[in-house]
C-alpha positions as CSV (number, residue, x, y, z in Angstrom):
1,M,-13.4,-79.7,4.0
2,D,-11.5,-76.1,2.7
3,A,-14.1,-73.3,3.6
4,N,-12.5,-71.3,0.5
5,L,-11.4,-73.1,-2.4
6,K,-8.5,-71.6,-4.6
7,H,-8.7,-73.0,-7.7
8,P,-8.1,-70.3,-9.7
9,Q,-11.2,-68.9,-12.3
10,T,-10.4,-69.2,-15.9
11,P,-7.7,-66.4,-16.0
12,Y,-8.1,-63.2,-18.2
13,T,-4.5,-62.7,-20.2
14,T,-4.2,-59.4,-19.4
15,R,-6.0,-57.4,-16.6
16,V,-6.8,-53.9,-18.2
17,V,-10.1,-51.8,-17.4
18,F,-11.3,-49.4,-19.8
19,V,-13.8,-46.8,-18.0
20,A,-15.8,-44.1,-19.7
21,G,-16.8,-41.6,-17.6
22,A,-15.2,-40.0,-14.6
23,G,-18.7,-39.5,-12.7
24,A,-19.9,-40.8,-9.5
25,V,-20.4,-44.4,-11.2
26,G,-17.2,-44.1,-13.4
27,S,-14.9,-43.5,-10.2
28,A,-16.4,-46.0,-7.8
29,V,-16.1,-48.2,-10.8
30,A,-12.3,-47.3,-11.7
31,E,-11.2,-47.6,-7.9
32,Q,-12.8,-50.9,-7.4
33,Y,-10.4,-52.1,-10.1
34,L,-7.5,-50.4,-8.9
35,K,-8.1,-52.0,-5.7
36,D,-8.2,-55.6,-7.0
37,G,-4.8,-54.8,-8.6
38,W,-6.3,-54.1,-12.2
39,K,-4.6,-51.5,-14.5
40,V,-6.8,-49.0,-15.2
41,C,-7.7,-46.2,-17.9
42,V,-10.4,-43.6,-17.0
43,V,-11.7,-41.1,-19.7
44,S,-14.1,-38.2,-19.4
45,K,-14.9,-35.3,-21.3
46,S,-13.7,-32.7,-19.2
47,G,-10.8,-34.3,-17.8
48,S,-11.1,-32.7,-14.4
49,N,-11.5,-35.6,-12.3
50,K,-8.2,-37.6,-12.1
51,I,-8.6,-41.1,-10.3
52,A,-5.6,-41.5,-8.5
53,G,-3.5,-44.5,-9.8
54,A,-5.3,-44.7,-13.4
55,L,-4.5,-43.4,-16.8
56,N,-6.4,-40.3,-17.1
57,L,-7.4,-39.3,-20.6
58,K,-9.8,-36.3,-21.6
59,A,-11.9,-37.3,-24.8
60,D,-15.6,-36.6,-25.8
61,L,-16.9,-40.0,-26.4
62,E,-19.9,-38.2,-28.6
63,D,-16.9,-38.3,-31.5
64,H,-15.7,-40.7,-32.7
65,H,-12.5,-39.8,-33.7
66,Q,-11.7,-38.8,-30.2
67,T,-12.7,-42.2,-28.7
68,I,-10.6,-44.0,-31.2
69,T,-7.8,-42.2,-30.1
70,A,-8.7,-42.7,-26.4
71,V,-8.8,-46.5,-27.0
72,D,-5.4,-46.4,-28.5
73,E,-3.4,-44.9,-26.0
74,C,-4.9,-47.3,-23.8
75,V,-3.8,-49.9,-25.3
76,K,-0.2,-48.5,-26.1
77,Q,0.2,-47.8,-22.2
78,Y,-1.4,-50.8,-20.6
79,G,-2.2,-53.3,-23.5
80,A,-5.0,-55.2,-24.3
81,I,-7.8,-54.3,-22.7
82,T,-10.3,-56.9,-20.8
83,I,-13.1,-55.2,-19.7
84,A,-15.1,-51.9,-20.8
85,V,-17.4,-49.9,-18.8
86,C,-19.5,-47.2,-20.0
87,A,-20.6,-45.1,-17.2
88,A,-20.5,-41.7,-19.4
89,G,-23.3,-40.2,-20.5
90,S,-25.5,-36.5,-20.0
91,Y,-29.1,-36.1,-18.9
92,P,-31.1,-34.8,-22.0
93,A,-32.8,-31.2,-21.7
94,H,-36.5,-31.8,-20.3
95,K,-38.5,-30.3,-23.4
96,G,-40.5,-32.0,-26.6
97,I,-38.7,-33.7,-29.6
98,S,-36.3,-31.1,-31.0
99,T,-37.3,-30.1,-34.5
100,S,-33.8,-28.8,-35.2
101,R,-31.5,-30.7,-38.0
102,E,-28.7,-31.2,-35.8
103,M,-31.1,-33.5,-33.1
104,L,-33.0,-35.2,-35.9
105,T,-29.9,-36.5,-37.7
106,R,-28.0,-36.9,-34.5
107,H,-28.2,-41.2,-33.4
108,V,-29.9,-42.4,-30.5
109,C,-27.1,-43.6,-28.2
110,N,-24.2,-41.9,-30.0
111,L,-21.9,-42.1,-27.1
112,E,-22.4,-45.8,-26.5
113,L,-22.4,-46.7,-30.2
114,N,-18.9,-44.8,-30.4
115,F,-17.8,-46.8,-27.0
116,A,-19.2,-50.1,-28.9
117,R,-17.5,-49.6,-32.0
118,A,-14.1,-48.9,-30.5
119,I,-14.1,-51.9,-27.7
120,A,-16.3,-54.7,-29.4
121,P,-13.7,-55.7,-31.8
122,L,-10.9,-55.8,-29.9
123,L,-12.4,-58.1,-27.5
124,R,-14.0,-60.2,-30.0
125,Q,-10.4,-60.5,-31.7
126,K,-9.1,-61.6,-28.0
127,R,-12.4,-64.0,-27.8
128,E,-12.4,-63.0,-23.8
129,G,-13.7,-59.9,-21.6
130,A,-16.7,-58.3,-20.8
131,M,-18.3,-54.9,-21.4
132,V,-20.9,-53.1,-19.1
133,F,-23.3,-50.3,-20.2
134,F,-25.8,-48.6,-17.9
135,T,-29.3,-47.6,-18.3
136,S,-32.1,-46.0,-16.4
137,S,-35.3,-47.5,-14.6
138,L,-36.3,-44.0,-14.3
139,T,-38.3,-44.3,-16.8
140,L,-40.9,-46.1,-15.3
141,M,-41.3,-42.3,-13.5
142,C,-41.8,-41.2,-17.0
143,I,-45.6,-41.6,-17.2
144,D,-47.4,-38.4,-17.1
145,S,-43.6,-36.5,-17.2
146,P,-44.0,-34.7,-20.8
147,G,-40.7,-33.9,-22.1
148,M,-39.0,-37.4,-21.7
149,T,-39.1,-38.1,-25.6
150,E,-35.2,-38.3,-25.8
151,F,-34.8,-39.6,-22.5
152,L,-36.8,-42.3,-23.9
153,A,-35.5,-42.8,-26.9
154,W,-32.0,-43.4,-25.0
155,T,-33.0,-45.7,-22.5
156,N,-34.9,-48.1,-24.8
157,G,-32.5,-47.9,-27.7
158,L,-29.5,-48.5,-25.2
159,S,-31.4,-51.7,-24.5
160,G,-31.8,-52.7,-28.0
161,M,-28.2,-52.3,-28.8
162,V,-27.2,-54.4,-25.8
163,D,-29.2,-57.0,-27.5
164,G,-27.2,-56.9,-30.7
165,L,-24.1,-56.7,-28.9
166,T,-24.9,-59.7,-27.1
167,T,-25.9,-61.9,-30.0
168,E,-22.4,-60.6,-31.9
169,L,-20.2,-61.3,-29.4
170,R,-21.7,-64.6,-27.2
171,Q,-19.5,-67.1,-29.6
172,A,-16.5,-65.0,-28.8
173,H,-16.9,-65.6,-25.2
174,V,-17.4,-62.0,-24.9
175,R,-20.0,-61.1,-21.9
176,V,-22.2,-58.0,-22.9
177,S,-24.2,-56.5,-19.7
178,A,-26.8,-53.8,-19.0
179,I,-27.3,-52.4,-15.3
180,I,-30.3,-50.8,-14.5
181,L,-29.8,-47.8,-12.1
182,G,-32.2,-45.4,-10.6
183,F,-31.0,-42.4,-8.3
184,V,-27.2,-43.2,-7.2
185,A,-25.8,-40.8,-4.5
186,G,-23.4,-38.5,-5.8
187,S,-24.7,-38.5,-9.6
188,K,-25.2,-35.7,-11.3
189,F,-27.2,-37.6,-13.5
190,S,-29.7,-38.8,-11.1
191,R,-29.9,-35.6,-9.6
192,A,-31.0,-33.5,-12.8
193,T,-33.1,-36.8,-13.5
194,R,-35.0,-36.0,-10.3
195,D,-35.3,-32.6,-10.6
196,G,-36.7,-33.1,-14.3
197,F,-39.3,-35.1,-13.2
198,G,-41.0,-32.8,-10.9
199,T,-41.7,-33.6,-7.0
200,K,-45.5,-34.8,-8.6
201,A,-43.4,-37.8,-10.5
202,V,-40.8,-38.9,-8.0
203,N,-41.6,-40.8,-4.5
204,P,-41.0,-37.6,-2.0
205,E,-39.0,-39.8,0.5
206,L,-36.5,-40.1,-2.1
207,A,-35.4,-36.7,-2.0
208,N,-33.1,-37.5,0.6
209,E,-30.0,-38.7,-1.2
210,A,-28.7,-40.3,1.7
211,K,-31.3,-42.9,0.9
212,W,-30.2,-43.4,-2.9
213,V,-27.9,-46.4,-3.8
214,P,-24.2,-46.0,-2.8
215,P,-21.7,-45.8,-5.8
216,T,-19.6,-48.5,-4.2
217,D,-22.5,-50.9,-4.7
218,V,-22.9,-50.2,-8.2
219,A,-18.9,-50.8,-8.7
220,K,-19.2,-54.3,-6.8
221,S,-22.3,-55.4,-9.4
222,V,-19.8,-54.5,-12.2
223,K,-17.1,-56.3,-10.7
224,F,-19.4,-59.3,-10.6
225,L,-21.0,-59.4,-13.9
226,T,-17.6,-58.8,-15.6
227,E,-15.9,-61.9,-13.6
228,P,-14.8,-64.7,-16.1
229,A,-16.8,-67.3,-14.4
230,N,-20.1,-66.0,-15.0
231,L,-21.9,-67.5,-18.1
232,N,-21.4,-65.9,-21.6
233,G,-24.5,-63.9,-22.6
234,S,-26.2,-60.7,-21.4
235,I,-27.6,-60.6,-17.7
236,W,-29.9,-58.5,-18.7
237,E,-31.1,-56.8,-15.4
238,L,-29.5,-56.0,-11.7
239,E,-31.7,-53.4,-10.8
240,V,-30.1,-51.3,-7.8
241,T,-32.9,-48.7,-7.9
242,P,-33.8,-47.9,-4.1
243,Q,-37.2,-48.3,-3.3
244,I,-39.1,-46.7,0.0
245,M,-41.1,-50.0,0.8
246,L,-44.9,-48.8,1.6
247,D,-45.4,-51.8,3.9
248,K,-43.0,-51.9,6.7
249,N,-44.4,-55.0,8.4
250,G,-43.6,-57.2,5.6
251,L,-41.1,-60.1,6.9
252,F,-38.1,-59.1,4.9
253,T,-38.9,-55.2,5.2
254,D,-38.9,-55.9,9.1
255,A,-35.6,-56.3,10.4
256,K,-36.9,-57.6,13.6
257,R,-39.0,-60.3,12.6
258,V,-35.9,-61.5,10.2
259,E,-33.7,-61.7,13.1
260,E,-36.6,-63.9,14.6
261,M,-36.3,-65.9,11.4
262,L,-33.0,-66.3,11.5
263,A,-33.0,-67.3,15.1
264,K,-35.5,-70.2,14.3
265,L,-33.3,-71.7,11.5
266,D,-33.2,-75.5,12.6
267,G,-30.5,-75.8,9.8
268,P,-26.7,-77.0,10.8
269,A,-24.3,-74.8,12.1
270,F,-23.0,-72.0,9.5
271,R,-19.4,-72.9,8.0
272,D,-18.3,-70.2,5.7
273,N,-17.8,-72.1,1.9
274,K,-18.6,-71.2,-1.5
275,V,-21.7,-73.3,-2.5
276,A,-23.7,-73.0,-5.9
277,L,-27.4,-74.8,-5.8
278,I,-28.4,-74.9,-9.7
279,T,-31.9,-76.6,-10.4
280,G,-31.5,-77.9,-13.9
281,S,-28.3,-78.3,-14.3
282,G,-27.5,-81.7,-16.4
283,K,-28.1,-79.7,-19.7
284,G,-27.7,-76.8,-21.4
285,I,-27.4,-73.5,-19.5
286,G,-28.0,-75.4,-16.0
287,R,-24.7,-77.2,-16.7
288,G,-22.5,-74.4,-18.2
289,V,-23.4,-72.6,-15.0
290,A,-22.3,-75.5,-12.6
291,L,-19.5,-75.9,-14.7
292,E,-18.3,-72.5,-14.4
293,M,-19.3,-72.1,-11.0
294,C,-17.0,-75.2,-10.3
295,R,-14.1,-73.4,-12.2
296,A,-14.6,-70.1,-9.7
297,G,-14.3,-72.2,-6.7
298,Y,-17.6,-73.1,-5.8
299,H,-18.7,-76.3,-4.5
300,I,-22.1,-77.5,-6.5
301,A,-25.4,-79.0,-5.3
302,A,-26.6,-80.1,-8.9
303,L,-30.7,-80.5,-9.1
304,T,-32.2,-82.4,-12.1
305,R,-34.1,-85.0,-13.1
306,T,-31.9,-87.3,-14.5
307,A,-29.3,-89.3,-12.6
308,A,-27.4,-90.2,-15.6
309,D,-26.7,-86.3,-16.3
310,L,-25.5,-85.8,-12.6
311,D,-22.8,-88.5,-13.3
312,S,-21.5,-86.9,-16.3
313,L,-21.6,-83.8,-14.7
314,E,-19.8,-84.8,-12.0
315,I,-17.5,-86.5,-14.2
316,E,-16.4,-82.8,-16.3
317,C,-16.9,-80.9,-12.7
318,K,-13.7,-82.9,-11.3
319,G,-11.8,-82.8,-14.4
320,I,-12.0,-78.8,-14.2
321,N,-11.6,-78.5,-10.1
322,P,-10.5,-81.5,-8.3
323,R,-11.3,-79.7,-4.6
324,C,-15.1,-79.1,-6.3
325,E,-17.6,-81.3,-4.1
326,V,-20.7,-82.0,-6.4
327,M,-23.5,-82.9,-4.6
328,K,-26.1,-84.9,-6.8
329,I,-29.5,-84.6,-6.2
330,P,-32.1,-86.1,-8.8
331,V,-35.3,-84.1,-8.0
332,D,-38.6,-83.2,-9.9
333,V,-38.6,-79.1,-8.8
334,T,-42.4,-79.2,-9.3
335,N,-42.7,-81.6,-6.2
336,E,-42.6,-79.3,-3.3
337,K,-41.6,-81.8,-0.3
338,A,-38.6,-83.1,-2.5
339,L,-37.4,-79.3,-3.2
340,E,-37.3,-78.5,0.6
341,E,-35.3,-81.8,1.0
342,A,-32.8,-80.8,-1.6
343,V,-32.1,-77.5,0.4
344,R,-31.8,-79.1,3.5
345,K,-29.6,-81.8,2.5
346,T,-27.2,-79.0,0.6
347,V,-26.6,-77.0,3.9
348,E,-26.1,-79.9,5.9
349,K,-23.5,-80.8,3.5
350,F,-21.5,-77.8,3.4
351,G,-23.1,-75.7,6.2
352,T,-24.5,-73.1,3.5
353,V,-25.6,-71.8,0.1
354,T,-24.4,-68.7,-1.5
355,V,-25.6,-69.2,-4.9
356,V,-29.4,-70.3,-6.0
357,V,-29.7,-70.6,-9.6
358,S,-33.7,-71.3,-11.1
359,N,-32.8,-72.4,-14.0
360,A,-34.9,-75.5,-14.8
361,G,-37.6,-74.9,-17.4
362,T,-39.8,-76.5,-19.9
363,N,-41.8,-75.0,-22.8
364,R,-45.0,-76.0,-24.5
365,R,-45.6,-74.8,-28.5
366,R,-49.2,-73.7,-27.8
367,V,-51.1,-70.5,-28.8
368,A,-53.5,-69.6,-25.7
369,A,-56.6,-70.7,-28.1
370,L,-54.9,-74.3,-28.1
371,A,-53.8,-74.7,-24.7
372,D,-55.4,-77.0,-22.0
373,M,-55.1,-76.4,-18.7
374,K,-53.1,-79.1,-18.1
375,T,-50.5,-77.3,-20.5
376,W,-50.6,-74.1,-18.6
377,R,-50.3,-75.9,-15.3
378,D,-47.2,-78.1,-16.8
379,V,-45.5,-74.8,-17.8
380,M,-46.6,-72.7,-14.9
381,D,-45.5,-75.3,-12.1
382,V,-42.3,-75.7,-13.8
383,D,-41.0,-72.1,-15.2
384,L,-42.8,-70.1,-12.3
385,L,-44.0,-72.0,-8.9
386,A,-41.1,-74.3,-8.7
387,A,-38.5,-71.0,-8.8
388,M,-40.8,-69.3,-6.2
389,N,-40.7,-72.1,-3.9
390,L,-36.8,-72.5,-4.5
391,T,-36.4,-68.7,-3.5
392,R,-38.7,-69.2,0.0
393,L,-36.4,-72.5,1.1
394,S,-33.2,-70.7,0.3
395,L,-33.7,-66.7,1.2
396,P,-33.5,-68.0,5.0
397,F,-30.1,-69.5,4.3
398,L,-29.0,-66.6,1.9
399,I,-29.6,-64.1,4.6
400,R,-27.7,-65.9,7.0
401,H,-24.4,-66.5,5.0
402,A,-24.7,-62.3,4.0
403,K,-25.0,-61.5,7.7
404,L,-22.3,-64.0,9.0
405,T,-19.8,-64.8,6.2
406,K,-16.2,-63.5,5.7
407,L,-15.7,-64.2,2.0
408,P,-15.9,-61.5,-0.4
409,E,-18.7,-63.1,-2.6
410,K,-22.1,-61.5,-1.9
411,P,-25.3,-64.1,-1.7
412,I,-27.1,-64.2,-4.9
413,V,-30.3,-65.7,-6.1
414,A,-30.4,-65.6,-9.9
415,F,-33.5,-66.8,-12.1
416,V,-32.9,-67.9,-15.8
417,S,-35.8,-66.1,-18.1
418,T,-36.2,-64.9,-21.6
419,R,-35.7,-61.7,-23.1
420,Y,-38.8,-61.7,-24.9
421,A,-40.8,-61.8,-22.0
422,H,-39.9,-58.6,-20.6
423,H,-39.3,-56.7,-23.4
424,R,-42.1,-54.2,-24.8
425,G,-43.3,-55.0,-28.3
426,A,-42.0,-58.3,-28.5
427,R,-43.7,-60.9,-30.3
428,M,-43.2,-64.4,-30.2
429,P,-46.6,-66.5,-31.0
430,G,-47.1,-69.9,-30.3
431,I,-45.5,-70.2,-26.7
432,S,-48.1,-68.0,-25.0
433,P,-47.6,-70.2,-21.4
434,Y,-44.0,-70.3,-21.6
435,I,-44.0,-66.2,-22.2
436,T,-46.7,-65.7,-19.3
437,A,-44.5,-67.6,-16.6
438,K,-41.3,-65.8,-17.7
439,A,-43.0,-62.8,-17.4
440,G,-44.3,-63.6,-14.0
441,T,-40.7,-64.8,-13.1
442,N,-39.3,-61.6,-14.2
443,A,-41.9,-59.6,-11.7
444,F,-41.2,-61.9,-9.3
445,A,-37.6,-61.3,-9.4
446,K,-37.9,-57.5,-9.1
447,I,-40.1,-57.6,-6.0
448,V,-37.9,-60.4,-4.3
449,L,-34.6,-57.5,-5.0
450,E,-36.6,-55.0,-3.5
451,E,-37.6,-57.2,-0.5
452,V,-33.6,-58.6,0.4
453,R,-31.9,-55.6,-1.0
454,D,-31.1,-54.5,2.9
455,F,-29.9,-57.8,4.1
456,G,-27.3,-58.4,1.5
457,V,-28.5,-60.7,-0.8
458,G,-28.4,-59.7,-4.4
459,V,-30.9,-60.7,-7.4
460,L,-30.1,-61.7,-11.0
461,G,-32.7,-61.8,-13.8
462,E,-30.6,-63.9,-16.3
463,T,-31.6,-64.0,-20.2
464,G,-32.0,-67.7,-21.4
């Protein structure tokens, strides 16, 4: 078996990246794409931070005319833009809401809106590409921190803007993602945010910037989200906020116990393959993920209840990539033993697993007052408990892969969830069990992320 399939991904017609912002994050993103052979244009307000090998432009992205001019210059020099990353921004003054007419008439997310207005029509016309924005998870620390009104308006406004762009651009095969960041090493924004909150609002252990997220990690996350093999639509959260764990005795926060766990694995010898295990892969989102991962050179372990769906999926995968091996596993994901056996068979066949997608789900249209306990259990068993069980079963092999692999792809566990379950203020009556299960899935994904961050495994929460 070829350990590293060479079948190409869906190609971009051009390879041009437009990066707004030349700070720690913007520079790291630019350097990542330059290293990968892309043409890169970097735009900053001062124009002072020159990125070697890039087209460096000076523009105030708060000004719509200057933004359009910078985009036009990039297109003139390099051709059509394929990927656009908005890493520019400024930290708002730590004060109450301004009563000045200038601030009251200023749009929330003005910079990001200008960026979107300039870039979105180009990508829509090309019918390919990706846009990435950054927002901040530090709003979670704003509790009891007066003077953060404008900061909160920006972060929440950006989230809504990304939702709208996702809907507008999905049919044009353009992905729109928002990466939620915390403290990033070298970032002036991160330092200003920390100092603005004050020492009482920030974990004192985070005062040491050496514990913050490296900008290179953020750049790798951007690269992953913008790969053409990823499913169209918005990945709502790839949270890379460092958390200093209080419980140092937990299984995944204790490096020694993790090593002991890996040593006890009774699975087959490791083989360096690209393997995606996907539940609910017979139809809809799961099938789309399977096809795109196949196109990207992954072998597929396809889990679903209906064997006929697996047969047609295998035929379609072979048409996309004849070298893709499809392992068909008819399984009810609520059957704990059967799911354990499916993971074991996958690792036995391929020698590893690198991407695990918990996509299987069900819905019951019931309001809380009319949903009996069987309805609640049926939804919880599929949408939440099966995802938790699959994560438990696959994480040891994902951690082993991260430790032993020579391939550049980072192992990932992904959860297909719903935007309605995590947006404050979202109202969708009539599906209480479903929303509750998905909210639990979102919370579970965040906790798992913190537990496995230091072991080379990424966690994604995907809108469905």
